[in-house]
C-alpha positions, 0 to 999 in steps of 0.5 A: 223098767221104770216106776210107772211100768212097775206100778202097772205090773202090780195092778197100780198098787202103791203103798200110801205114805205113812201106812203099813201097806203090807211092809215086811220087817225090813220096812219095804213092801212085799214087792219092793217099790224101789226096784225101778231105781236100781240103776240110780242106786248103783250109780249113787253107791259107786259115786259115794265109794269114790267120794267117801273112800279111804281119803275121806274123813268121818265128818265128810261121810256124815255130811254126804249122808245128811245132804242125801237125806235132805234131798230125799225128804224134799222129793215127792213121789206120788203117794210113796213116802220119799224117805221110804222109797229112796233111803229104805230102797238104798239100804235094801239095795246095799244090803243085797250088793255086798261091796266095799262101796255099799258098806261105805254108804251104809256106814254113812247112813247109819251115822245120821239117819233117823229111825227106823232107818238108822237101825236098818242101816246098822243091821245092813252094815253087819250083814255086808261086813260079814262077807269080808268086804273091805271097810273104809278107813273111818268105819270105826270112827264115824258116829263116835264124836262127842261134844267137848265145848260150846260157844256163842257168837253174837253182836250185842248191839243189834242181837239179830241172832246167835251162832251156837257152836259145839266143838266135837272131839274123838278118834276122827279128830276135832271139828265144829258144828254150829246152828244160827238162831234167828231172833228176828224170826221167832228164834228159828234155826235158820243157818248152820255150819260144819267145819273140820277144825276145832272150835278154838280155831273157828273162834280165832278166825272169827275174831280176826275177820272183818267186822269182828270188833262188834262181835262177842263170844261166850262159852257155855256148857254143851248141855246149854248148847243142846237146849238152844239147838232143840228149841231152835229146831222146834221153832223152825218146825212150828213155822210155816215155810221157814226161810232157812238156808240150804246149808241148814237143810243139808246139815239138819240130819247130821245136826239132829243125830249129834243132838240125840247124843248131846246132854239133855235137861239144861234150861234155856235162859229166861227171856226178860219180859215187861209188865203193863205198868213197866211199859207205861213207865217206859213210854213216860220216860220216852215222852220226857225226852227232847226227841219226843217233845219235838214231835208233839207239835207247838201246842202238843196236839200230836202227843196222842198220835206220837204215843200211839205210834211209839206204843207200836214200836215198843210192842214190836220190839218186846213181843214180836222178836226175841233177843235183848229187850228193846233192841232195834237193829236195821233188820228189825227196822226192815221187818217193822217197816215193811211188814208190821206197820202195814199189817197192824198200825191203824192210823190216818195217813196224816198220822202215819207220816209221823211214823219214821220220825217217831221210830227214829226217836224211839231208837235213839231213846232205847239206844241210849237206855241200853248204852248202844254205840252211836254208830250202831244206833245210826245204822238203825236210824238210817234204815228207818228213812231208807224204808220210809217211802216203801212203808208209806206205800205199803200202808196205803194198800188194803191188800197189805193190811192184817185182818184186825186192821181191815176190820177196823177200817171197814167199820170206820168207813161204815160209821160203826163205833168200834168200841160198841161190841154188839155193833162190831160183832154184827159188822164182822158177821156181815163181812163173813156173809159177804165173802170174808176179809179178802172181799172186804179188803178188795172193796176198801181198795176199790174206794181208795 
């Protein structure tokens, strides 16, 4: 009987997501919503028994359970909570079918599932095991590994992110889990790895790999690694539709289970900041360079324009991304050129044509200041001119402007002095009455 038929039989009653809905202590509703999925559960359990049987190791079982958890979490089943429907249903199904394959599935879920499902799976393990069902060879080892050492892998020149690796040890053998923290995307956890080898072997492979000459490796405490993982996942959860990899989605439940057993209390490294006075001095140093002087023009008449554009490059590198202050990698150039500048930089088209040269000069300046290899600086400058045509095109289109930039251009078009607070507030109120910022952007686009 399918789910629709099951619902018709119950008069259409569906337990809302997150609600109590008459659930029993087992966490399932009085009339199990998962009954229509018995065939699915049966095939899943049989397949898991083959894949995760005697030959599999605990890590493989944990990865399998973590992948299943991610798939369930991304499903939508009407008003039903998909985790309750699939994870809760599978646990209940296995508890009611005390076979070796069911016990294998329950052991795997008990190691990675978040609460209350982890506890439910553990209770079901005891229930099924009490029937003298054969256990997988790894049954007593799964979920017992502990973090023994931790390392960072990073490129000090571009510093687009850092891979935070933890080496785990225990009865099941050595293995490595890692989380890539993306500095260009606010420090989110973007990618991950799970390798059935020691962290020492992972480091050896990395050091021998292509491009390894630009990488550095630094040992940290397991507690510090845990702090970095926690912060990265917190940033991911704060980000709307974060661009994380499939590997991270599939491994997240496993990573969070391990994180729950890692030390807490370590402090994150303090991020360096620059005061307003320090920023002014930095701009002054830039203006004293030959690269900047060339941009000022024969009479120095473009100095104010260069200062405005250089200020935007500096602000982006200090406030919009994480990592080493004042860095400017090729990836950062792409983000600046195709997102930041079109959205935020307010300048006439004549002034904006200076942006590629100003950005390149700024990158040379901060590269020298940081002692970055010329090759790395050259990669970023090449990216500037690769993205310049697309940047210019994007900046001409009001559809790509941010709200503040749209308001400024709209006010200027109407002859409003943007330093006149009362006039600007009246203009913003009028924009809202006429349909909002999107309507204003459309009207500006139609007149360009």
